[in-house]
C-alpha positions as CSV (number, residue, x, y, z in Angstrom):
1,M,0.0,0.0,0.0
2,I,1.3,3.4,-0.9
3,G,2.1,5.9,1.8
4,K,1.3,9.6,1.9
5,A,4.7,10.8,0.7
6,E,6.3,7.9,-1.3
7,V,5.7,8.8,-4.9
8,D,9.0,9.4,-6.8
9,L,7.4,10.3,-10.2
10,V,4.2,11.8,-11.3
11,Y,3.4,12.0,-15.0
12,W,0.3,14.2,-15.4
13,D,-1.4,14.6,-18.8
14,P,-4.6,16.6,-18.0
15,P,-7.1,18.0,-20.5
16,F,-5.4,20.7,-22.5
17,A,-8.3,23.3,-22.1
18,A,-8.9,22.8,-25.8
19,G,-12.7,22.8,-25.5
20,G,-15.2,20.1,-26.6
21,T,-15.5,16.4,-25.9
22,R,-13.3,13.6,-26.9
23,G,-14.6,10.2,-27.9
24,A,-12.8,6.9,-28.1
25,R,-12.5,4.4,-30.9
26,A,-13.6,0.8,-30.8
27,G,-10.1,-0.6,-30.4
28,K,-8.4,0.3,-33.7
29,G,-11.6,1.0,-35.6
30,E,-14.4,3.6,-35.8
31,R,-15.3,6.0,-33.1
32,L,-17.6,4.7,-30.4
33,N,-21.1,6.2,-29.9
34,G,-22.3,6.9,-26.4
35,E,-20.3,8.0,-23.4
36,A,-17.3,10.3,-24.1
37,A,-13.8,9.4,-23.1
38,Y,-13.4,12.8,-21.4
39,H,-14.7,16.3,-21.5
40,D,-12.4,19.3,-22.1
41,A,-14.8,22.2,-21.9
42,W,-14.3,24.4,-18.9
43,G,-15.8,27.8,-19.8
44,G,-12.5,29.5,-19.7
45,I,-9.0,29.1,-18.4
46,D,-9.9,30.3,-14.9
47,A,-12.3,27.3,-14.5
48,W,-9.6,25.0,-15.8
49,L,-7.1,26.4,-13.2
50,E,-9.8,25.9,-10.5
51,M,-10.0,22.3,-11.5
52,M,-6.2,21.8,-11.4
53,R,-5.4,23.6,-8.2
54,P,-6.7,21.2,-5.5
55,R,-5.5,18.2,-7.5
56,A,-2.0,19.8,-7.7
57,E,-2.0,20.4,-4.0
58,L,-2.9,16.8,-3.3
59,V,-0.4,15.4,-5.8
60,G,2.3,17.5,-4.1
61,Q,1.5,16.0,-0.8
62,M,2.1,12.5,-2.2
63,L,5.6,13.2,-3.4
64,S,8.7,11.7,-1.7
65,P,11.7,13.9,-0.8
66,Q,13.1,13.2,-4.3
67,G,9.8,13.1,-6.2
68,S,9.1,15.1,-9.3
69,I,6.0,16.1,-11.3
70,W,6.1,16.0,-15.1
71,L,3.1,18.1,-16.3
72,H,2.2,17.6,-20.0
73,L,0.3,20.4,-21.8
74,D,0.4,22.5,-24.9
75,H,0.2,26.2,-25.8
76,R,-3.4,26.5,-24.7
77,A,-2.8,26.1,-20.9
78,V,0.9,25.6,-20.3
79,H,1.7,29.3,-19.4
80,E,-1.2,29.5,-16.9
81,A,-0.2,26.1,-15.5
82,K,3.4,27.3,-14.9
83,W,2.0,30.3,-13.0
84,L,-0.1,28.0,-10.9
85,F,2.7,25.6,-10.1
86,D,5.1,28.4,-9.4
87,E,2.6,29.8,-6.9
88,L,2.0,26.4,-5.2
89,F,5.5,25.0,-5.1
90,G,7.8,28.0,-5.6
91,R,9.7,29.1,-8.6
92,K,12.8,27.2,-7.4
93,A,10.9,23.9,-7.7
94,F,10.8,24.4,-11.5
95,K,13.6,22.2,-12.9
96,G,13.1,22.7,-16.6
97,E,10.9,21.8,-19.5
98,I,10.8,19.2,-22.3
99,I,9.7,20.2,-25.7
100,W,8.0,17.1,-27.2
101,V,7.5,17.1,-31.0
102,P,4.8,14.5,-31.8
103,G,5.5,14.6,-35.5
104,N,2.2,16.1,-36.6
105,G,2.2,18.2,-39.7
106,A,1.8,22.0,-39.8
107,R,-1.9,22.8,-40.5
108,N,-2.5,26.4,-39.6
109,T,-2.8,28.7,-42.7
110,K,-3.4,31.9,-40.8
111,G,-0.4,32.0,-38.4
112,P,2.4,29.8,-37.0
113,S,1.5,26.2,-36.6
114,V,2.2,24.8,-33.1
115,T,3.7,21.4,-33.7
116,H,5.1,20.8,-30.2
117,Q,3.8,20.2,-26.7
118,T,5.5,21.1,-23.4
119,I,6.2,19.0,-20.3
120,L,7.0,21.1,-17.2
121,V,9.2,19.4,-14.7
122,Y,8.9,20.3,-11.0
123,A,10.6,19.0,-7.8
124,P,8.5,20.5,-5.0
125,R,10.7,19.1,-2.3
126,G,13.9,20.5,-3.9
127,Q,15.5,17.3,-5.1
128,M,14.6,14.9,-7.9
129,I,15.7,11.6,-9.2
130,W,17.7,12.3,-12.4
131,N,19.4,9.3,-13.9
132,V,21.7,11.5,-16.0
133,D,23.7,8.7,-17.7
134,H,20.9,6.3,-18.4
135,P,20.9,5.2,-22.1
136,A,17.4,6.6,-22.4
137,L,18.8,10.1,-21.8
138,R,21.5,9.8,-24.5
139,E,21.5,10.3,-28.2
140,P,24.0,9.5,-31.0
141,F,26.6,12.1,-32.0
142,A,26.1,13.7,-35.4
143,E,28.0,11.9,-38.1
144,T,30.0,15.0,-38.8
145,S,31.0,15.2,-35.1
146,Q,32.1,11.6,-35.2
147,R,34.2,12.1,-38.2
148,M,35.8,15.3,-36.9
149,H,36.4,14.4,-33.2
150,F,36.3,10.6,-32.8
151,R,39.2,9.6,-35.0
152,K,41.0,7.1,-32.7
153,V,40.0,3.5,-32.6
154,D,40.7,1.1,-29.7
155,E,41.7,-2.6,-29.8
156,A,38.0,-3.5,-29.9
157,G,37.3,-1.3,-32.9
158,R,35.4,1.4,-30.9
159,R,35.9,5.0,-32.0
160,Y,36.8,7.5,-29.3
161,R,38.3,10.9,-28.5
162,E,40.7,11.6,-25.8
163,R,40.9,14.7,-23.5
164,V,43.5,15.5,-20.9
165,I,42.1,17.1,-17.8
166,G,44.3,17.9,-14.8
167,G,47.1,15.9,-16.3
168,K,44.9,12.8,-16.7
169,A,43.7,11.4,-20.0
170,Y,40.0,10.5,-20.4
171,R,38.4,8.6,-23.2
172,Y,35.0,9.4,-24.6
173,Y,33.5,6.8,-26.8
174,A,31.3,7.6,-29.8
175,D,28.9,4.7,-29.4
176,I,27.9,6.0,-25.9
177,G,26.5,9.1,-27.5
178,R,25.9,12.5,-25.9
179,R,23.5,13.6,-23.2
180,L,20.0,14.3,-24.6
181,G,18.8,17.9,-24.7
182,S,15.3,19.2,-23.9
183,V,13.8,18.9,-27.4
184,W,12.6,15.4,-28.0
185,T,11.7,14.5,-31.6
186,D,12.2,10.7,-31.5
187,C,9.0,9.6,-29.7
188,P,6.4,9.9,-32.5
189,A,2.8,10.1,-31.6
190,M,1.8,7.9,-34.5
191,N,3.0,4.9,-32.6
192,A,0.1,5.5,-30.2
193,N,-2.7,6.7,-32.5
194,T,-2.3,4.8,-35.7
195,P,-4.6,1.8,-36.1
196,L,-1.8,-0.3,-37.5
197,T,0.4,-0.2,-34.4
198,R,0.5,-2.5,-31.4
199,E,0.1,0.3,-28.9
200,T,-3.1,1.8,-30.2
201,T,-6.1,1.5,-27.8
202,G,-8.5,3.9,-29.5
203,Y,-8.3,6.3,-26.6
204,P,-8.0,10.0,-27.7
205,T,-4.7,11.8,-27.1
206,Q,-3.0,8.6,-26.1
207,K,0.8,9.2,-25.7
208,P,3.4,6.8,-27.1
209,E,5.1,4.3,-24.8
210,S,8.5,5.5,-25.9
211,L,7.9,8.9,-24.4
212,L,6.9,7.4,-21.0
213,E,9.8,4.9,-21.1
214,R,12.2,7.8,-21.3
215,I,10.5,9.8,-18.5
216,I,10.3,6.8,-16.2
217,H,13.9,5.8,-16.8
218,A,14.9,9.4,-16.2
219,S,13.2,10.1,-12.9
220,S,12.4,6.8,-11.1
221,L,14.2,3.8,-9.6
222,P,13.3,0.1,-9.8
223,D,11.5,0.3,-6.4
224,S,9.8,3.7,-7.1
225,W,6.1,4.5,-7.0
226,V,4.9,6.1,-10.3
227,L,1.6,8.0,-10.2
228,D,-0.6,9.1,-13.1
229,P,-3.5,11.2,-11.6
230,M,-5.3,11.3,-14.9
231,S,-4.3,8.0,-16.4
232,G,-6.5,7.8,-19.5
233,S,-5.6,4.8,-21.6
234,G,-3.1,3.6,-19.1
235,T,0.2,4.2,-21.0
236,T,2.1,5.4,-17.9
237,L,0.9,2.4,-15.9
238,A,1.6,-0.1,-18.7
239,V,5.2,1.1,-19.1
240,A,5.8,1.4,-15.4
241,K,4.6,-2.2,-15.0
242,R,6.8,-3.4,-17.8
243,L,9.8,-1.6,-16.2
244,E,9.0,-3.2,-12.9
245,R,8.0,0.0,-11.1
246,R,5.2,0.2,-8.6
247,W,2.4,2.1,-10.1
248,L,-0.9,3.9,-9.3
249,G,-3.4,5.3,-11.8
250,V,-6.5,7.5,-11.2
251,D,-9.3,8.4,-13.6
252,R,-13.0,9.2,-13.4
253,S,-13.9,8.3,-16.9
254,P,-15.5,4.8,-17.3
255,V,-14.2,4.6,-20.8
256,A,-10.6,5.3,-19.6
257,L,-10.9,2.8,-16.7
258,R,-12.2,0.1,-19.0
259,I,-9.5,0.6,-21.6
260,A,-6.7,0.8,-19.0
261,S,-7.8,-2.2,-17.0
262,E,-8.0,-4.3,-20.2
263,R,-4.6,-3.1,-21.2
264,L,-3.1,-3.9,-17.8
265,G,-5.0,-7.2,-17.3
266,V,-6.2,-6.0,-13.9
267,S,-9.6,-5.6,-12.2
268,L,-10.9,-2.2,-11.4
269,A,-10.7,-1.0,-7.8
270,K,-14.2,-0.5,-6.5
271,P,-15.1,2.8,-5.0
272,A,-15.5,2.8,-1.2
273,R,-19.0,2.9,0.1
274,R,-20.0,5.7,2.3
275,S,-21.2,4.6,5.7
276,K,-24.7,5.5,6.6
277,S,-24.9,8.1,9.4
């Protein structure tokens, strides 16, 4: 059972304040009629912030001393959300942001097309798990860089460059790659929303497993609790389970709960009954 302050990683993908209602598809086919997957109409950004505030306060209370919140939004609410989180947790709790490029084409003909989403990263307790040298946080050097700088080859055939620091020589191998920056273009959304792919559940705005793999590898440990307070199709939970983390998901949508439970192969937790007074 999870304690009050034991969560090392929160991935939070709330409604984007985009307006309207989102429906699910029947697996990989046509859209379902009937109950919506979720509603995203708030009557303005102020109402959206009122929805987010108490939830953010509660999530903050669940964090471990090294816990972090990864808040996934786009241009429609990310600026107001940062203002809210700065107010709740302090500006020093803000650790940075990830620009995720889903790979969607530019469609706006009357102004700049927004083809990225933003993930705000907060560590309300001051510290956060950051597995800086994990392979998930590295990317290959550009070919030109490899040709220019990694000219030496060791006995195993590995290319490397050598630097002398403080009189001591250090080797840097090309195949290890470089540390990944804050713009992520290699986790395409089509893996999660194209009917031909294994991941697709039919749930709207489903995120690709590769994105969650990187986040979970970056900011959790094998025994960590991972929380998704608006878990939708269950991508966070499915990846956390596969990576042998402990996980907890919350959602109020019957459609989301059904899809996630089927995906995870688990039974739904039944709501507690109120005692009669």
